[in-house]
N, C-alpha and C positions, 0 to 999 in steps of 0.2 A: 856569291854564294861562297858562304864560311868554309874552310874545312870541315871544321865541328858541326855545320849544319850538313856537309855533303857524306859526312860519317855517320849521322844520325839518321840522317832520307837509306842511306843504303843498310844501316842495321834496320828498319824497318820494315823495307822489300823484301830483306833477309828472314824476317821473322814469320813475316805473312806469307812467304815463298813458303815454307818450312810447317808453319801451320796448317795449309791447304792440303798439302801430301799427307801430313799425319790425318789430319781429319778421314782422307779417301782412304786410306791405311785401315783407318779404325775399322770404318764400314765393311770393310774386305774389300775390298776391289781391289787396291795392291794387293799380290799375291807373290809375286816372283822377285828375287833378289835384282835381276836386272829390269823390270821393270821399275821399280823403286828406287835404284840408283840411275836410270834416265831420269824421272821425274826431279829427283835431287839436282842433279849436274845441271839437267835444263832449266834455266828461268823462263815461266810465261811473259813476264811484263818487257823483255827484250825483244819478244814479235808482237806486243802490241803498245809502242811508245807513244802513244797520243793519250792513253790513259793513266789513269793514277795504278798504283800499285795496291790500292783499298779496291780500286775497279777490278783490276785485273785478277786478285788471289780472292775470288769468289767461285764457287763451285758452281757455275752459268755457262752457257756458251754467250757469245758474245757476236753480236752481229758485226760483218765489217763491210758488207757490200750490199746496196738492196735498188732494183731496177724494176721501174713500171711497178712498184707498190708492192713490188717480191723479195723476199728476201734471196741470194743468191751465193752469199759465201760468210762464213763465219768463221769462230774460235771455236772449235766443238767443246762441250762441258767435259771440265778436267775427269768427271767420273766415270762417261762414258767412253773417255779416249783411254781408260786405266782396264775397264773392264773390254775393250777391241784389243788392245794390248796383250793383253792374256791371253785372250782367245787364240789370238796371231800365233804366240810360241815362237816369237824370236829366236835365231841361235847367232852367236858371232861368224862373218864369213858368208852369213847369205844373202841372196840377190830379192830386192825388194821394187815393187811397183806401185807405186799410189795412186790412182786415182781420184782427185779433187785436193790442190794444192794449199788451200786455204791462207796462210799467215806464214806456213813451215816451219810450225811449231809441233808438229806432229811427225813429219819427216826429219827434223833435229833428233827427236825420240827415239825415231827406228834406228839415225844414223849414230848414235852412241849404242844403242846394243848392238849392230851387228858389227861395229867396227870399223877400222879404217880396210879392214881386205874384204868387206862385203860392200856391198851397191846399193843407192838408194836412188831411185828414180819417181818423182813427183810428178804429175802432169795436172793443169789447168786448160779452160778454153777461152777463157780471158787474161790477155795480155797485161794489163793492169796487173792483175791477182799475181799473176807468173813474175813480172817485176820485182814485186813488193816482197814475194817469198824470197827471192833469187836475192834478194838485198838483205833480210832477214837472216837469210843460214850466212850470206859469206859473212856478218855483219860478228855472227856469234859464233864463229869457227868450222862452221859448217858447210865451206864451197866442195867439198866433195861430193854432197846430193845435189843432181844433175834436176834439175827444173824447166820444164818441157813445156808450150806453148802447141796443145793439141786437141781433139776431140779423145776424152776418155774413152770414148767407147770403142775405139778401134786400137786401146793400149798400147803399146810403144815396141815392135816386133824387132827393133834394132838390137836390142838385148835382151831379150827373150831366149832361152825359156827363164822363170823366174821363180825362185823357191817360194815366194811370199807374192800375193795380189791383194789389196786391200783397200778398197775403196770406201771414203769418207762421205759419201755422196748417196741421196739412193736410188736403188735402182729394180725396175719389177719383171728384168730376165738376166740373165749371162750371156752377154754377147760373145760371138764365137771367138772374137779375138782373145777374151780372159779365158775360154776354154783352151786355144792355141798356146797363148803364150806358156800359162802353169806347166811347169816342170811336173814329170811322174809323181814325183813323192812329195809336190808343193800342196797347198794351202790358199783359198780363197775364202777371203771376208768381206761380206757386203749388207751393209744395209737392205735387206730385201723388202720390199713393197708390195704386201698382201693383199691388192685390189684398196690399200689404203694404209691401214695399220701396218705398222714397219717391227722386223726384227734384225737383229746384225747375227747372222749366220756363217758360222766358219763352216765350210766343205771341206770336205780332203778327195782326192779320186779314187775310184775302185773301178774294175775292171771295163764299164762300158758307162760310167754315169759318176757324177757325185756323192758322199753321201753328208748331212751335216753331223757335227759331232759336237758343237754347240751352238745352243742357242738365248739369245738375251735379248730384252727389249731395249728399244733404241727410236730414237727418233730424227730425223738429215733429210734437208733439205734435197730433193732432187736431181737426178742428173741430166746435164742440159745436154744439147749438140743431135747428131743423128740418132744419138738411141733413146734419146728423152722419149717419154710416154706424153703421146697426142692428143688431145682432144677429151681428156679427162676434166678441165676447170670450166666451167662455167660462170661468170660474172653475171650478179644477179641485182649488180648495185651499178648506175653511172661510173662513178669512178672507181678505175681498176684497184683491187686489192683489198676492199671495204668488205662484202660480202658476196660471198661465193659456193659455188658447191663443187665437191669433188668425184666426180664418179667412178665407182670400180674398175669399168669393164666401158670400153668406148663404144657410144649408141647415139643415137640423134634426140638428142632433147632442145623443146623450144625452153630458154631461158626468162623468156618474156612470160611464160604460160609459168611458169616456177614460181617466178617474181611477184607474181599477181597472186597467188597462193598464197604466200607469207605477209598478204597487207589485208589477208581476209581473215574472219574466226577462225580461230585453230579448237581442237579440240583434243583433250585429255582424258586418257583412259589408265589407271592407277594398277600395276602389276601386283605381284604378292612377293615379288623377290627385293630382297634386301642385299646390299655389295657394298663395297666400299673402289674408292675411286681407282686403286692397284687393281681389284679385279675388273673393274669394268676397262681399265685401259689394254693389262695383260692377259685377259681371258675373253671377257664379254665378245669384245671388238673383234679378234682372232675368228671367235667364234660366227660371228653373224657376216663377215666376209669369206670364209671358205664354204659356207652354206648358203649364201645368198647372193648371184651374179646385180642383182639391182641393187648391192649395198653402197652408199654414197656417205660422204662426211659432208656438214653444212659448217662456217665458218664467219666470223665475224671477225673483224680487227679495226682498231682506233673508232672512230669518231659511228661507226656501224653499231658497234656494240650497244650503243644509246638507245636502240631501236627496240629491243628486248626481246627480239625474236627468237636468239640464238640461247640455248643452256649453256654455264658455264662447267662444263663438264671434263675439262683439262686442261691443267697450268697455261700461262701464257708463252710462245714462243723467244726464247730470249728475253729481249727488254723490249718489246711491242707487242700492246695490250692484244690480245687474244682470245675470244670465244670460240669453243669446237663440239659439236656434238655428232653423234653415230645415226645413220637411220638407212630406209631404203625407199626408193624412186619408183613410184609406178606410173602407170602411165596417165591416172588422176589424180594422183594423191601422193602425198611426202609425208611420210611418218619417220622421227625422230626419237631419239632417249632424253628426256627429263630427270626430274628429280624433284622431291616433295620439301628437302629439307632447305631451307634460307637461311646457306652457311658464306664465306668467303672462300673463294679457290684455298688458299691456303693452308682452311682445315678442312676439305673434303676428305683427305687422305684416312684422317682422323676419324672419320662419321662412318656411318651404315647409312647409305644413301636406299633413298626406297623407289626404287624406277616406278619411272611414266611414260608413257611412250604418246605423243605430242602428233597430232598430223593437221596436216595444212593440204584442202583439196576435199573432195565430194566423195571418196571410196572412203569405207572401212575396212576392204579385205586387206591392205596394204597393213594397218594398224595390225588386225589379228594375225597375220603373216611374222610381224616381228614379235610380236607376243609371245608366239607359239616357240620361235627361233629362242628366247629368252628362258622358257620355259624348259626348252630341251634342253639348255647349256647346263641350266640349275639342275636337273635331272639328272646328267651326265658325271655329274662331281665337277663342276666346275674348272674343266680343263684351264691351263694357262697356257701362255706361248712358251715354259721352261717344258711342259710336256709333249709339245710340237716336233715330231721328225720331219724333215723334207730329204726327199731325194729328187735329182734335178739330171733328167734325160736330156740328149738332141730330140728335135722334136723328129725322127725320122724312124727313132726305137718306139714301137710297138710295146704300149702297156695295159693290163688287164687288172687296173684297181678291183679289191675288195670293195662290200658295200658302207664299211667304216674307213674308206680311204678316198680321198679326193682329189681331184684330177683339175689345175689349170694350165691352158698352155698358152705359152708366148708365142713370138716370132723366132725365136731361134733355141728357144730352152722351154720344158714341159717339168713341170711342178707335180709331185705327188706326194699328197700330207696325210699324215696320220696322225694321232694323241695318243 
């Protein structure tokens, strides 16, 4: 390759890098000088060298590892990375623990912000991911970042306490280690799964609990290891990862029965509620999850999309074709959300969708419950995830919620939600 060609390629890559950061900043997701400086100083393509710069410098998540038909690691969408770094509020000299190393890109951004007097430790459960992140960080001048192969649910006690703990994987609980390894004035930031729907929550420590100070919508791969949520996903197709149901709470369900319902005639009931996909994703989804323990999501990927069973309510995950909808799984029926507008996923955010409740099975009471919850959300003023406030207490703490509050108890932590 000639020097002229190399120079032209470098200039093109620089222009793509600059353009992406300019876009994220223009949309208001990069606010602080330190976050902007980090994004401009650390090129994403150096952590994704198997891809072209044109592919790297899009505002999209990029899948980097798939196991058994499921995504287990990715390079997060730059927008959500910026949002979460702003939530984290990093400063020079701070000590940071990251759960989920990925390519090492996020750790490099954080290391740039905290500087050489700070400390960044990033953990992943897979040795190959750890080795890849370590290689990327070393080659880009961030060898001071410590990359550890361990179960992220256990944290990393050797360097605790931490001023900041950040997860780049979704978790449904705050493990004892994260409680204990967070400094008294520290901040914990995690993509938190509320029976399925996720929010990136920044918590600060109060006297006897953690209080949310920032809540943003997000979507992340789940935490693996000893603290992974178990028994929540039901395969509804012989081939793993094609068609599956994800439960909001662990329970005994016969996947063969549900799969049989999906092959039978469905019944649609139109509602009077019209909404955008943003209201659906960030508002109604959380309302349903908080008010109904039987909440679930139904997902089709790749070839299973052609079955036409799952309404395409949400955009695909990264570069894997995906259709997902939300609903309630009863003992004798599954009711899910659908819509009456025939359009593409790319245009849904601009449309007002008329919600339809689609039921598989023999009962009508599940559909009636779902319709009532939709109407209640509408009557409450359509609250969204940014209106959500979350308090996190150890399970030994006694709570006395008001009628307007919801408590969800997990193994290590109980969460109190209020709008």
